[in-house]
C-alpha positions in Angstrom: 140.1 167.3 146.8 143.6 166.5 145.3 144.0 163.4 147.4 141.3 160.8 147.7 141.2 157.3 149.4 139.1 154.5 150.4 137.7 156.5 153.4 136.7 159.6 151.4 135.3 157.7 148.6 133.2 155.6 151.0 132.2 158.9 152.9 130.8 160.2 149.7 128.7 157.2 148.9 127.4 157.0 152.4 126.4 160.8 152.3 124.3 159.8 149.1 122.8 156.7 150.6 121.8 158.5 154.1 120.1 161.1 152.0 118.1 158.3 150.0 119.5 159.2 146.7 119.1 157.0 143.8 121.0 153.9 143.9 122.4 154.5 140.5 124.3 157.6 142.1 126.0 155.4 144.8 126.8 152.9 141.9 128.2 155.7 139.9 130.6 156.8 142.7 131.5 153.2 143.3 132.5 152.7 139.6 134.5 155.9 139.7 136.4 154.6 142.9 137.1 151.4 141.1 138.5 153.2 138.0 140.7 155.4 140.3 142.5 152.1 141.5 141.2 152.6 145.2 140.6 149.3 147.1 137.1 148.5 148.5 137.0 148.0 152.3 134.4 146.0 154.0 132.8 149.2 155.1 132.6 150.5 151.5 130.8 147.2 150.5 128.4 147.6 153.4 127.6 151.1 152.3 126.7 150.2 148.8 124.6 147.2 149.9 122.7 149.5 152.2 121.9 151.7 149.0 120.2 148.6 147.5 116.6 149.2 148.5 114.5 147.3 146.3 114.3 144.2 144.3 115.4 146.1 141.2 118.8 146.8 142.9 119.5 143.0 143.4 121.9 142.7 140.5 124.0 145.6 141.9 123.9 143.8 145.1 125.1 140.6 143.8 128.0 142.2 142.0 129.1 143.6 145.4 128.5 140.0 146.9 131.0 138.6 144.3 133.6 141.3 145.3 132.9 140.6 149.0 133.7 136.9 148.2 136.9 138.0 145.9 138.0 140.3 148.8 137.7 137.9 151.7 135.0 140.1 153.5 132.6 137.1 153.9 133.4 136.6 157.5 132.9 140.1 158.4 129.7 140.4 160.5 128.8 143.8 159.4 129.3 143.0 155.6 127.3 139.6 156.2 124.4 141.3 157.8 124.3 144.0 155.0 124.2 141.1 152.4 121.5 139.5 154.2 119.4 142.6 154.5 119.8 143.4 150.8 118.7 140.0 149.6 115.8 140.1 152.1 114.7 143.7 150.6 115.0 142.2 147.2 112.7 139.4 148.1 115.4 136.6 147.6 114.9 134.5 150.7 116.9 131.5 149.5 120.1 133.9 148.9 119.6 135.4 152.3 119.6 131.8 153.9 122.7 131.0 152.1 124.5 134.1 153.4 123.2 133.3 156.9 124.3 129.8 156.8 127.9 130.8 155.9 128.1 133.4 158.7 130.3 132.1 161.5 129.5 134.9 163.9 125.8 135.4 164.0 124.7 138.4 166.0 121.4 139.6 167.1 120.9 142.1 164.1 121.4 139.4 161.5 119.1 137.0 163.3 116.5 139.8 163.8 116.8 140.2 159.9 116.2 136.5 159.2 113.2 136.2 161.5 111.7 139.4 159.9 112.5 137.7 156.5 110.7 134.4 157.3 107.7 136.3 158.7 107.4 138.2 155.5 107.2 134.9 153.5 104.7 133.7 155.9 106.9 131.1 157.4 106.0 131.5 161.1 107.6 128.1 162.0 111.1 128.9 160.7 110.8 132.5 162.6 109.9 130.5 165.7 112.7 127.9 165.5 115.2 130.8 164.7 114.1 132.6 167.9 114.7 129.4 169.7 118.1 129.1 168.3 118.8 132.7 169.2 118.0 131.9 173.0 120.2 128.6 172.8 123.1 130.7 171.3 122.8 132.8 174.7 121.9 136.0 173.0 119.5 138.5 174.5 116.6 139.1 172.3 115.5 142.8 172.2 112.0 144.2 172.1 112.7 144.5 168.3 113.3 140.7 168.2 110.1 139.9 170.1 108.1 142.4 167.9 109.5 140.4 164.9 108.8 137.0 166.2 105.4 137.5 167.4 104.3 139.2 164.3 105.8 136.4 162.2 104.3 133.7 164.1 100.7 135.0 164.6 98.6 132.3 163.4 101.1 130.1 162.0 102.1 128.3 165.3 99.9 126.9 167.9 98.4 129.2 170.6 100.5 127.4 173.2 103.7 128.6 171.5 102.2 131.9 171.1 101.6 132.3 174.8 105.2 131.0 175.5 106.5 134.1 173.6 104.3 136.4 175.8 105.7 134.6 178.7 109.2 135.1 177.5 108.7 138.8 176.7 107.6 139.2 180.5 110.7 137.2 181.5 113.1 139.4 179.4 111.2 142.6 180.6 110.0 143.9 177.3 106.5 142.9 177.5 105.7 146.8 178.4 107.3 148.0 175.2 104.5 149.4 173.1 105.6 147.5 169.9 105.5 144.0 171.7 102.2 144.8 173.4 100.6 145.8 169.9 102.2 142.5 168.4 100.7 140.4 171.4 97.1 142.0 170.9 97.3 141.1 167.2 98.5 137.7 168.0 95.7 136.7 170.2 93.1 138.1 167.8 94.6 135.7 165.1 94.0 132.8 167.5 90.5 133.8 168.2 91.3 134.6 171.8 89.5 137.9 172.0 89.5 137.9 175.8 93.3 137.5 176.1 93.7 140.3 173.5 91.4 142.4 175.6 93.3 141.7 178.8 96.8 142.4 176.8 95.4 145.8 175.7 94.1 146.8 179.0 97.2 145.9 180.9 99.4 148.1 178.5 100.9 151.0 180.4 101.2 153.0 177.1 99.0 152.8 174.1 99.1 154.4 170.6 97.0 154.5 167.5 98.5 151.2 166.4 97.2 149.6 169.7 93.8 150.8 169.2 93.7 149.7 165.6 95.0 146.2 166.5 92.2 145.8 169.0 89.6 147.0 166.4 91.2 144.4 163.9 90.7 141.8 166.5 87.0 142.5 166.9 86.5 142.6 163.1 88.3 139.2 162.7 86.3 137.6 165.3 82.8 139.1 164.4 82.7 141.2 167.4 81.6 144.4 165.4 79.6 146.0 168.2 82.5 145.9 170.4 84.5 147.7 167.8 82.0 150.3 167.4 82.1 150.7 171.2 85.8 151.2 171.1 85.4 153.7 168.4 83.2 155.9 170.5 85.8 155.6 173.3 88.5 156.7 171.0 86.3 159.9 169.8 85.8 160.5 173.7 89.6 160.5 174.2 90.3 162.7 171.2 92.5 160.1 169.4 93.7 161.0 166.0 92.5 158.6 163.2 94.8 157.6 160.2 93.7 155.7 157.1 94.3 152.3 158.4 92.3 152.9 161.6 89.4 154.5 159.6 89.6 151.5 157.3 89.3 149.0 160.0 86.4 151.0 161.5 84.5 150.8 158.2 85.1 147.0 158.2 83.5 147.0 161.6 80.3 148.6 160.2 80.4 146.1 157.3 80.6 143.3 159.8 77.6 144.6 161.7 75.9 145.9 158.7 75.6 149.2 160.4 75.0 151.3 157.4 74.0 154.3 159.6 77.2 154.5 161.5 79.1 153.8 158.3 77.7 156.8 156.6 78.6 158.9 159.7 82.3 157.5 159.5 82.2 158.2 155.6 81.4 162.0 156.4 84.3 161.8 158.9 86.5 160.5 156.3 85.7 163.3 153.9 86.2 165.7 156.5 89.6 164.4 157.2 90.5 164.4 153.6 91.0 160.6 153.3 88.2 160.1 150.8 90.3 159.1 147.9 92.7 156.8 149.8 92.8 153.3 148.3 92.1 151.3 151.5 89.6 153.6 152.9 87.7 153.7 149.6 87.8 149.8 149.2 86.4 149.5 152.8 83.7 152.0 151.9 82.9 150.0 148.7 82.5 146.8 150.7 80.4 148.5 153.2 77.9 149.9 150.7 77.7 146.8 148.5 77.2 144.6 151.6 74.4 146.7 152.7 72.8 146.8 149.3 73.7 150.3 148.2 75.3 149.7 145.0 75.0 153.3 143.6 77.1 154.7 146.4 79.6 151.7 146.2 80.2 152.6 142.5 80.3 156.3 143.2 83.1 155.7 145.8 84.8 153.4 143.4 84.9 156.0 140.6 86.4 158.5 143.1 89.3 156.6 144.4 92.6 157.8 143.0 94.1 154.4 142.2 91.5 151.9 141.6 92.1 148.1 142.3 90.5 144.7 141.9 89.6 144.6 145.8 87.2 147.5 145.4 85.7 146.1 142.1 85.3 142.8 143.6 83.2 144.2 146.5 80.8 145.9 144.0 80.5 142.4 142.3 79.6 140.8 145.8 77.1 143.4 146.1 75.5 142.7 142.7 75.2 138.9 143.5 73.0 139.6 146.6 70.4 141.5 144.7 67.5 140.4 142.3 67.7 140.8 138.6 64.6 143.2 138.5 66.7 145.5 140.6 68.8 146.2 137.7 72.0 144.1 137.8 71.3 142.2 134.4 74.1 143.7 132.5 75.5 146.3 134.7 78.2 144.0 136.2 79.6 143.6 132.7 79.5 147.2 131.8 81.2 148.0 135.1 83.9 145.5 134.2 84.7 147.1 130.9 85.0 150.4 132.6 87.2 149.1 135.3 89.3 147.4 132.6 89.5 151.0 130.8 90.6 152.6 133.9 93.6 150.3 134.2 92.2 147.8 137.0 93.7 144.3 136.6 91.2 141.5 137.3 92.2 138.7 139.8 90.8 135.2 140.0 88.0 136.4 142.6 86.8 139.0 139.9 86.5 136.2 137.3 84.7 133.9 139.8 82.2 136.6 140.5 81.7 137.7 137.0 81.2 134.1 135.7 78.8 133.4 138.7 76.7 136.4 137.6 76.6 135.2 134.1 75.6 131.8 135.3 72.6 133.3 137.3 71.5 135.0 134.3 71.8 131.8 132.1 74.1 133.7 129.8 76.5 131.0 128.2 78.0 133.6 125.7 79.0 136.1 128.6 80.5 133.1 130.5 82.4 131.8 127.5 83.8 135.3 126.9 85.0 135.5 130.3 86.5 132.0 130.2 88.4 133.1 127.1 89.5 136.4 128.9 90.7 134.4 132.0 92.7 132.2 129.7 94.3 135.2 128.1 95.3 136.8 131.3 96.7 133.5 132.8 94.1 132.8 135.5 92.5 129.9 133.7 94.1 127.3 136.1 92.9 129.0 139.5 90.7 126.6 141.1 88.1 129.2 142.2 87.6 130.3 138.4 87.5 126.5 137.5 84.8 125.8 140.1 82.7 128.8 139.0 82.7 127.4 135.4 81.7 124.0 136.5 78.9 125.1 138.7 77.5 127.6 136.4 73.8 126.8 135.8 74.0 128.0 132.1 77.0 125.8 131.1 76.4 122.6 129.4 77.6 119.3 131.2 80.0 119.0 128.1 81.6 122.3 128.5 82.0 121.8 132.4 83.6 118.4 131.9 86.2 119.8 129.3 87.0 122.5 131.8 87.2 120.2 135.0 89.6 117.8 133.1 91.7 121.0 132.1 92.3 122.1 135.5 95.8 121.6 136.8 
């Protein structure tokens, strides 16, 4: 093109952004546009902000924010909402709040974004309060709004407020939307209201795999493993397709019931579907075998997972803590720990707590002190659960335990 203007530059950036190109490509075009002397419009800023998809892009987003202020686009609701979303994607809730407070015209989209942002930070109370503000503004909440606020508030506000959200979903005619129904099933499960979750599930006109998985999770969280297994059999009868999330939940059900026989059958099902190396499914299988005392299978699954993590390793350690020394656990947990470290597994505070606990059971002061030193090296020495393990260790002297106790912050 011999003649380029703001619209053509912005359209080019938008094309790259819509095709999920690297943010750097959009930024490069923006720099060339700036060098050419073309002015940035509010839409140009919006397109660049939408291309900032991860925390590492926040610096670019902040530069655009400065340009927005300089150009007087702050009050543009589309630019403001894009700024808000950019900061939330970057995990900078405080910056998002500042943008939100400075917006004179708050539409449903920016309110939805903030409700979701508070939910991701685990602040259900603020999500609920913002939803109430939304109603007071006279705005009409969508099914997306209800899904966000219900998901954000689950277990964070009282059951009474949770039921109020259900009632409002009915009042605003969105309760039959599948995403809202799924969120309500999960909500009741978090409050331990299994019967209410079942009623919600049964009353849903349309169900999908997420709906079934939500009900299975309710049963697992509320120690109703047998009911979960019954639902699994119903799903098989209906020919419902299983994904990795659903299968991991089903395996958790078997762990809850200590039903190793069914767990092995689901393991075979997992292998048949090609999900054997999935991280979440693998971790659930490790937990199942460890809880049922089959550590050889637990270790086999752990070694076969494509990306090993601390959760799977911790599950094996929990299994070691349940068997007797004469069954062969004396040094295996330390050998496994070294193997896991060589594989790139980063231990967490649960890992150290269990390793120290196992060393204490074996009256191995040297192992315990070595683990203590390693926990300091990786910055976990002040975790209270690690400190408790050191203090309660049977092999540790009163002097050593007292020093550690006074060192916990």
